[in-house]
DOBAPA-650066 format. One line per field, with one value per residue (C-alpha): x, y, z. Coordinates in Angstrom, 2 decimals. Layout:
<nodes>
c1 [X:...]
c2 [Y:...]
c3 [Z:...]
</nodes>
This chain:
<nodes>
c1 [111.06:110.85:109.28:111.27:108.82:108.45:107.78:111.19:113.17:111.90:111.40:108.32:110.36:112.52:109.69:109.21:106.16:103.17:103.43:103.56:106.79:108.50:109.97:113.41:115.22:118.99:122.04:125.69:128.82:131.60:135.23:134.38:132.20:133.69:133.00:136.45:135.41:134.20:131.49:132.66:129.31:125.87:122.92:119.42:115.98:113.01:109.83:107.29:104.33:101.46:99.64:102.53:103.80:107.21:109.75:110.57:109.40:110.63:112.25:111.97:113.71:117.18:120.65:120.45:123.14:120.82:117.53:116.18:114.51:117.89:121.10:124.40:127.80:131.11:133.36:137.15:137.86:141.07:141.08:141.42:138.46:138.61:138.71:135.02:134.01:135.91:134.12:130.70:130.81:133.29:135.34:139.05:141.34:144.26:147.19:148.00:150.80:150.73:147.01:144.47:141.44:138.41:138.06:135.18:136.64:134.12:134.60:138.06:136.83:137.97:135.02:134.29:134.54:134.07:135.45:133.26:132.19:131.35:129.32:127.38:126.53:125.51:123.34:121.62:120.87:119.21:117.27:116.11:114.63:112.95:111.55:109.66:106.85:106.62:107.55:110.71:112.18:112.24:115.34:114.80:117.61:117.82:120.07:119.40:121.82:120.73:123.43:126.07:124.13:126.40:124.59:123.12:126.01:128.67:126.47:126.00:129.72:130.49:128.00:129.43:132.96:131.87:129.26:126.46:124.23:121.96:121.48:120.83:118.25:116.26:115.75:115.76:113.49:114.03:115.49:113.83:115.28:112.99:113.63:111.22:108.51:108.82:108.99:105.72:103.71:105.03:103.42:105.08:104.02:105.92:108.94:111.43:114.44:114.88:118.03:117.63:118.44:115.90:113.24:113.82:113.00:110.00:108.42:109.48:109.55:112.82:116.21:118.16:117.61:120.97:121.84:125.55:125.54:123.83:121.53:120.47:119.71:117.67:115.51:114.99:114.11:111.58:109.84:109.83:108.32:105.65:104.67:104.61:102.77:100.42:100.38:97.12:97.28:101.10:100.98:104.07:105.40:103.14:104.95:102.11:103.08:106.77:106.39:105.66:108.96:111.01:113.38:114.23:117.68:118.05:117.19:119.81:122.37:121.64:122.17:125.45:126.69:125.84:127.58:130.70:130.83:130.32:133.16:135.41:134.81:135.53:138.80:139.89:139.77:142.27:145.03:142.86:141.83:144.56:146.55:143.41:142.54:145.27:143.79:141.44:138.12:136.03:137.99:138.36:134.60:133.96:136.36:134.80:131.36:132.56:134.24:131.09:128.96:131.26:131.03:127.22:127.21:128.91:132.43:135.65:139.30:139.67:136.61:138.00:141.32:139.49:137.44:140.58:142.30:139.30:139.33:135.77:136.40:135.74:132.61:131.24:131.99:130.23:127.12:126.79:124.05:125.08:122.99:125.95:127.61:130.66:131.14:130.76:133.43:135.71:135.11:135.92:139.00:140.31:139.87:141.21:144.25:145.08:144.90:146.75:149.57:149.53:149.81:152.73:154.44:154.12:155.43:158.52:159.37:157.61:155.26:151.56:152.21:154.78:152.32:149.64:152.11:153.50:150.00:149.20:152.47:151.85:149.43:151.16:150.69:149.64:147.37:144.40:142.37:142.11:138.49:139.73:141.57:140.17:142.64:144.59:145.06]
c2 [-10.80:-12.98:-11.62:-11.66:-10.36:-10.36:-14.04:-14.96:-12.16:-11.15:-13.63:-13.03:-12.40:-9.84:-7.74:-4.18:-3.95:-1.87:1.82:5.36:5.51:7.95:6.61:7.94:6.94:6.66:5.37:4.84:4.98:2.74:1.97:-1.53:-4.63:-6.31:-6.10:-4.55:-1.56:1.82:4.39:7.44:9.15:9.23:10.50:10.77:12.05:12.47:12.79:15.19:13.57:16.07:13.91:14.08:17.04:18.23:19.45:22.24:23.18:21.04:23.18:21.43:23.95:25.39:23.95:20.26:20.92:23.42:21.54:20.34:17.34:16.05:15.01:14.73:14.18:12.86:10.92:10.63:6.87:5.25:2.93:3.88:3.14:-0.05:0.15:-0.78:1.74:4.54:3.78:3.47:6.60:8.85:9.33:8.94:9.50:11.84:13.07:16.78:18.07:14.78:15.17:12.65:14.18:12.99:14.20:14.09:12.49:14.13:17.71:17.47:19.28:18.38:17.45:18.63:15.61:14.74:11.94:8.85:9.41:13.09:12.26:9.48:11.70:14.55:12.17:10.81:14.36:15.01:11.73:12.66:15.90:14.04:11.46:14.17:12.70:9.47:6.03:5.92:5.81:3.09:3.48:2.39:1.64:-0.03:-3.07:-4.75:-7.63:-8.74:-11.42:-8.66:-6.11:-4.78:-1.45:-2.16:-4.37:-1.69:0.89:-1.34:-2.06:1.67:2.41:-0.41:1.03:4.07:2.44:4.29:1.29:1.76:5.47:4.74:2.05:4.58:6.55:3.97:0.97:-0.93:-1.26:-2.05:-3.03:-1.36:-4.19:-6.36:-3.67:-2.93:-6.62:-7.40:-4.20:-3.01:-3.61:-6.85:-6.31:-3.03:-3.63:-5.93:-5.21:-4.04:-2.01:1.67:2.86:0.49:1.57:5.21:4.21:1.94:3.64:7.31:7.31:9.23:7.81:11.00:11.31:11.52:8.66:9.22:10.36:8.97:12.00:11.68:7.98:8.72:11.22:8.81:5.96:8.09:8.99:5.34:4.13:6.85:5.69:2.04:2.45:5.33:5.57:7.56:9.89:10.36:10.76:10.53:7.04:5.30:3.58:1.04:-0.14:-0.36:-1.98:-5.58:-5.58:-4.06:-5.83:-4.68:-3.52:-6.68:-8.79:-6.98:-7.54:-11.26:-11.16:-9.32:-12.01:-14.71:-12.73:-12.32:-16.09:-16.66:-14.34:-15.86:-19.29:-17.93:-16.30:-19.55:-21.24:-18.83:-21.51:-23.43:-20.57:-17.91:-18.88:-18.62:-15.05:-13.64:-15.43:-13.95:-12.42:-15.44:-18.00:-15.64:-15.05:-18.79:-19.39:-16.64:-18.16:-21.67:-20.51:-18.72:-21.79:-23.99:-21.55:-21.41:-25.22:-24.94:-25.81:-24.04:-24.95:-26.75:-28.91:-29.81:-30.79:-33.10:-34.66:-35.16:-36.96:-39.33:-39.78:-38.39:-35.00:-35.84:-37.85:-34.92:-32.48:-34.66:-34.69:-30.90:-29.58:-27.11:-25.92:-25.92:-29.34:-27.77:-25.55:-28.56:-30.47:-27.43:-27.17:-30.84:-30.65:-27.47:-28.73:-32.23:-30.80:-28.63:-31.46:-33.83:-31.31:-30.82:-34.60:-34.80:-31.98:-33.93:-37.11:-35.23:-34.20:-30.83:-29.77:-29.00:-25.36:-25.04:-26.52:-23.98:-21.08:-21.96:-21.90:-18.51:-16.86:-17.74:-14.80:-11.40:-9.28:-6.15:-7.82:-5.51:-8.37:-10.21:-10.40:-10.37:-7.08:-3.98:-2.40:0.67:3.94]
c3 [-73.72:-70.67:-67.54:-64.31:-61.80:-58.08:-57.59:-58.92:-57.30:-53.87:-51.04:-48.92:-45.75:-47.56:-49.00:-47.82:-45.49:-46.57:-45.82:-47.13:-49.10:-51.44:-54.69:-55.61:-58.81:-58.52:-60.36:-59.55:-61.65:-60.38:-61.10:-62.34:-62.01:-58.95:-55.22:-54.76:-56.90:-55.68:-56.39:-58.34:-59.08:-57.45:-59.46:-58.01:-59.01:-56.67:-58.77:-57.37:-55.61:-55.21:-52.67:-50.19:-48.22:-49.32:-46.80:-49.24:-52.73:-55.59:-58.26:-61.61:-63.88:-64.07:-63.61:-62.62:-60.03:-58.31:-58.63:-55.32:-56.96:-58.16:-56.45:-58.30:-56.73:-58.07:-55.71:-55.86:-55.79:-54.57:-57.58:-61.22:-63.48:-65.51:-69.31:-69.61:-66.92:-68.67:-71.92:-70.28:-68.11:-69.92:-66.74:-66.09:-63.10:-63.86:-61.77:-61.81:-59.59:-57.69:-56.99:-58.28:-59.97:-61.93:-65.51:-68.00:-71.13:-73.50:-72.31:-70.81:-67.69:-64.20:-61.99:-58.47:-56.20:-52.56:-50.46:-50.29:-46.68:-47.29:-50.39:-48.62:-45.64:-47.95:-49.98:-46.86:-45.72:-49.08:-48.86:-45.36:-46.72:-49.58:-47.16:-45.25:-43.14:-45.15:-43.79:-45.85:-49.32:-51.98:-54.16:-57.77:-60.22:-63.62:-64.13:-67.46:-66.74:-63.30:-63.07:-63.05:-61.01:-58.24:-57.84:-54.40:-53.27:-53.80:-52.07:-49.01:-48.85:-49.00:-46.20:-44.06:-44.37:-42.38:-40.09:-41.89:-42.63:-39.61:-40.30:-43.96:-43.09:-41.08:-44.27:-47.08:-46.55:-49.76:-53.25:-56.55:-59.92:-62.46:-64.94:-62.96:-62.95:-66.67:-67.58:-65.77:-66.30:-69.67:-73.04:-74.15:-77.76:-77.77:-75.52:-77.23:-75.01:-71.43:-72.03:-71.17:-74.70:-76.20:-73.69:-74.64:-78.20:-77.57:-74.54:-74.82:-78.66:-78.72:-79.73:-79.04:-75.29:-73.45:-71.09:-70.61:-66.98:-63.89:-63.52:-67.17:-66.77:-63.64:-65.53:-68.42:-66.08:-64.21:-67.48:-68.61:-65.34:-65.45:-68.96:-67.94:-64.63:-65.54:-69.34:-69.45:-66.47:-66.44:-62.67:-60.49:-59.84:-57.35:-54.49:-54.37:-57.86:-56.98:-53.55:-54.71:-56.62:-53.78:-51.46:-47.94:-46.95:-44.87:-47.89:-49.98:-47.24:-47.46:-51.22:-50.68:-48.27:-50.81:-53.56:-51.42:-50.87:-54.60:-55.55:-52.89:-54.41:-57.89:-56.81:-55.13:-58.55:-60.04:-60.17:-62.67:-64.94:-64.56:-67.63:-69.81:-68.72:-70.98:-74.00:-76.58:-75.61:-76.61:-74.59:-71.65:-71.56:-71.67:-68.80:-66.68:-67.27:-66.45:-63.26:-62.13:-62.89:-60.79:-57.89:-58.18:-57.93:-54.53:-55.66:-54.80:-55.22:-51.89:-52.57:-55.99:-54.40:-51.97:-54.78:-56.86:-53.99:-53.84:-57.65:-57.76:-59.36:-63.01:-62.15:-60.14:-62.95:-65.50:-63.31:-63.48:-65.74:-68.42:-71.36:-73.74:-74.06:-75.71:-72.66:-70.41:-72.35:-72.16:-68.41:-67.78:-69.99:-68.34:-64.78:-65.49:-67.32:-64.33:-61.81:-64.14:-64.43:-60.69:-60.15:-62.58:-60.70:-57.45:-59.07:-60.26:-56.73:-56.40:-53.64:-53.87:-52.99:-55.78:-58.27:-57.41:-57.30:-60.73:-62.25:-60.75:-61.80:-65.43:-65.45:-65.90:-62.79:-64.69:-67.24:-67.78:-69.28:-65.98:-64.78:-61.17:-61.45:-63.18:-65.56:-64.46:-66.32]
</nodes>
């Protein structure tokens, strides 16, 4: 297990300043893994902290829907859930009498939902009560694969849609990915994987704990962090332990802007990779990885076009560093084949726009395997 602690994740200027903070564990369920996706479930757990004054008593028993230390709300999204999201969360959008509703696949029950704006405002009201007289809240979530972590990004985009970011920032002062905390502070001889299921086994010594829903994952994560941070005393999660791994809301907004630019660059390269997205899983995964790597290197389709016109494209591609030489060869071959075909199209009397359009239209419009478009029900 490789550590990925604060030094490699949080810039000094983006760290949350010292203060008296409350730690709240949360998780989101979303319609997919893209910035165009939406939140469909918010789960939250506010562990009791005896040293702080509570606005109202924390009830720790009874129905989770009625517990004041937990928040759980389903949201009716405009999009349908992707295939992977349906499998992961056990949720599906159904239409009954021309009305869209959210259904639990396991139980078959229809879920009570709110609109996104109502759920966000309701959640912030709950967070305000949890905050009490503290300086603010640190929201903690668990994202095992940090390269695909859109938890905070999708939340910030949702808040921005309704001009709620400023109000939210008055309550929540930072975010923390618990993976960094557990990686640095956990027993490395015991913890072999940072996935939540594996941590339940190695840290909590129980392989049967439920982690299907957001509220269940929040409870499990709280118990794991308590064991990692205070294995002997089992005290509530200390904000002082979480703070060095936390990033301010402003810092997360900067990461979101960079992620938006990255995805924009990736989407611009669709003419090159579109025809491969309907291929088998292995090739499609390779192409998605190659496209992301090119975008991370500062390339987009327009830059490639300019380099190709100067006969510098292949040389620039060969200079890129990739761990897998086979993937590098595949990348060079795929890009060069596209531009060679484009050049042949121009020689035969076509236009540049026709060449690009022809490449894009090779991809079926309703293909659920496309990484750019989550599948529909």
